[in-house]
C-alpha positions, -999 to 999 in steps of 0.1 A, spaced: 793 46 179 758 26 165 764 -3 189 766 23 219 730 37 214 715 11 199 701 -6 233 681 33 238 669 27 207 655 -7 213 636 5 244 617 25 221 585 8 196 604 0 166 577 14 142 581 48 161 622 44 166 624 42 127 608 75 117 624 93 147 663 82 131 654 86 94 639 122 106 672 132 127 696 115 101 681 138 75 687 170 98 723 157 103 731 155 68 715 190 61 739 208 87 771 222 65 793 190 63 768 163 77 768 145 43 805 148 39 808 135 76 785 105 68 809 94 37 839 95 55 825 75 83 808 47 60 809 50 28 836 30 8 844 42 -24 866 21 -49 860 16 -83 868 -22 -80 833 -28 -63 819 -13 -93 794 -40 -106 774 -45 -141 740 -67 -136 713 -69 -160 723 -38 -178 731 -13 -151 762 -3 -136 763 -5 -98 790 15 -78 792 -14 -50 771 -46 -45 757 -36 -15 718 -23 -17 689 -15 5 660 -35 4 627 -26 0 605 -17 35 630 4 49 621 36 25 589 30 17 579 71 2 615 74 -9 625 99 18 656 91 25 674 80 -8 704 111 -1 710 101 30 709 62 29 735 71 -3 757 89 20 760 60 45 774 38 20 745 20 -2 754 14 -37 714 6 -49 682 20 -28 649 0 -37 620 20 -29 585 8 -20 565 -17 -15 546 12 -37 506 8 -48 485 23 -68 470 44 -40 475 54 -13 471 29 19 479 29 60 487 -7 61 475 -31 89 467 -19 123 496 -12 147 515 -25 166 528 -40 135 563 -45 139 582 -68 169 619 -74 178 634 -103 184 665 -93 202 679 -129 211 678 -141 175 688 -106 161 651 -107 142 619 -86 134 588 -99 127 567 -72 104 530 -73 91 532 -33 80 509 -46 52 520 -22 20 516 13 40 529 42 19 519 74 0 509 55 -34 526 57 -69 523 94 -74 540 108 -44 567 78 -48 577 88 -81 573 130 -76 600 122 -45 620 101 -68 623 129 -95 632 157 -70 659 134 -59 668 129 -93 667 167 -99 685 177 -71 713 150 -66 743 159 -53 774 152 -79 785 123 -59 752 108 -59 743 109 -94 741 77 -113 729 61 -76 706 31 -95 674 31 -78 648 -3 -85 608 7 -77 594 -28 -57 555 -27 -66 526 -47 -54 482 -42 -52 463 -24 -29 447 -47 -3 409 -38 -16 425 -55 -50 410 -85 -54 435 -112 -72 415 -118 -105 424 -73 -114 455 -74 -94 474 -71 -128 462 -37 -131 473 -25 -99 512 -39 -107 503 -15 -142 494 16 -129 520 12 -108 546 0 -137 539 30 -159 538 61 -132 570 47 -121 587 38 -152 608 72 -160 621 74 -125 635 46 -115 661 22 -130 647 -14 -125 613 -27 -109 604 -56 -85 572 -77 -86 563 -81 -50 540 -110 -50 555 -129 -19 546 -112 11 526 -128 35 515 -92 53 485 -89 21 456 -116 25 458 -135 -5 491 -121 -21 510 -154 -22 487 -164 -43 502 -148 -73 534 -166 -70 512 -197 -86 529 -199 -122 490 -188 -139 488 -154 -123 521 -150 -124 528 -156 -160 500 -134 -164 515 -104 -144 552 -108 -156 542 -111 -193 516 -85 -195 544 -60 -176 566 -73 -204 547 -66 -228 547 -26 -220 578 -26 -212 594 -1 -239 591 38 -239 612 57 -263 632 30 -270 638 23 -232 630 -8 -210 635 -17 -173 649 -49 -161 623 -60 -142 629 -90 -111 607 -111 -91 608 -110 -48 600 -145 -40 591 -159 -7 616 -185 14 592 -208 21 587 -223 -14 591 -261 -23 619 -268 -45 591 -277 -73 576 -244 -66 617 -232 -73 616 -250 -106 588 -236 -120 599 -200 -108 627 -208 -129 612 -216 -158 586 -185 -157 620 -165 -151 633 -180 -185 600 -181 -205 593 -143 -192 625 -130 -202 625 -112 -171 659 -101 -158 660 -118 -124 654 -127 -88 650 -115 -58 656 -142 -33 643 -139 -6 614 -118 12 600 -125 48 596 -162 60 563 -175 77 578 -201 95 587 -197 132 612 -227 139 642 -226 161 635 -193 178 645 -182 212 626 -152 218 594 -161 238 579 -125 238 566 -117 205 578 -149 186 538 -158 177 531 -126 161 517 -129 128 539 -116 97 571 -122 78 600 -131 105 635 -115 89 670 -116 103 689 -139 113 667 -169 115 664 -165 75 701 -166 71 713 -201 60 674 -208 47 678 -179 20 711 -189 10 701 -225 3 679 -209 -13 700 -189 -38 721 -214 -42 692 -240 -56 684 -214 -78 716 -207 -96 721 -242 -99 689 -251 -110 692 -219 -134 728 -231 -142 736 -190 -139 709 -180 -164 699 -151 -144 712 -128 -118 697 -129 -86 697 -103 -55 706 -120 -22 690 -109 6 681 -126 40 695 -125 73 726 -110 66 745 -96 99 778 -99 88 804 -97 59 807 -131 59 768 -134 57 776 -117 24 804 -136 8 781 -166 15 751 -153 -8 778 -138 -30 794 -176 -35 762 -192 -37 757 -177 -67 739 -140 -56 752 -113 -76 746 -83 -58 730 -82 -17 705 -64 1 699 -51 39 671 -39 60 671 -61 95 708 -67 101 711 -28 89 688 -24 118 707 -42 143 743 -41 133 741 -8 121 753 13 90 795 0 97 776 -35 80 781 -20 48 814 -6 47 825 -47 65 813 -63 37 826 -36 7 860 -35 24 853 -82 28 849 -84 -9 880 -60 -16 901 -84 3 887 -114 -7 
C-alpha cells in the first residue's frame, strides 16, 4: 500500500510531506479502530523478539532513530506501527528553528537523503512534558515502550560551554526517558563534530556519569558516532566507552562523504547523507567496533537499513539493536514487520 502512494508523496518537499504524513497518521489513529488496525497490519507481536540490552527490556530490536520524531509528537503512532523503541530528538536546552529551508533533499536513484536540519526542535521543556503526557496516557499495549532521549547543544552555545547544554537536557529529561544518547556527530551544527575528540568527549561523558543517579536510579548513556572516523579514532572511541563506563554506542550518524552517488540533482548539497549509500560502511564500522572491543558493550546499528537482510547483516556484525530512519521513509512501515519476521525465522 505504501509503495503505491510513495510516488505521489515524493513529488513534494520532503520536510512538508513529513509533517503531512505524521499529522494524518495521528488523525487516523484517533478514529475508532484506527490504532488497532495499524497494529493488525504492521505490528509483529512475539515474545521471542524480546531482548534485554543495557538493563532495559525491548519488545523487539527494531527502533526508530532520532531525527524522525524530534519533538515527541508521534510516539504512540510509531509504537502502533511496530517499533520496539523510539528515540526522540535531537533535543537542545532551548528551542531553535534549525537551518534555513530547504534543508532536506531526496536522492531517489540512491535511496538516500541529505539533510542539514540543524537540530530544529521545541526545546527540552516541551519534549519532556510531551513524553510525560504519553506515559500518563499510554494505551495498555504501549505500556513499557522504551523511549530514548537524543541530546545535543544549541547552535549558539560555544564548544567550550557545550557540556552545560548536555547537562541541562540530561537533567530535564531524566525522569521521562529510559536511556540517553549524546549526539556529538551531526554534521549540521557548526563545530559539533570537534566534540568527538577525546578530551572534550571525555569531559561531557564523565560529567553526565557523575550526575547519573536520582533516587537510586541511573539511565544508560550511549554515544552516537559519525561513520567518517578513522580506525585510530574508533580505537579512541572504544577506550572512551570503557573508561567512562557509559552503556554503549550508536553507529552510525549521517556521512559527509559523497562517493559513488548516482543522483545528479542535490548530490552536492551540504549536510549529512543517509540511506542506502551508507549501508555497507556503517555495518563495517559496527563490525570493527565489536571486534576491537571484544563485545565489551552493546552497539545500536543504524545507517542504510532498507531490507530485512540489511538488518540481519548489522546484527551479525555485532549490533544488539537496530534503528531505522531513511529506510523507513523509502520502504514504508512494512520494513519493520519484515525485519522482525526475518529475525524470527533465522
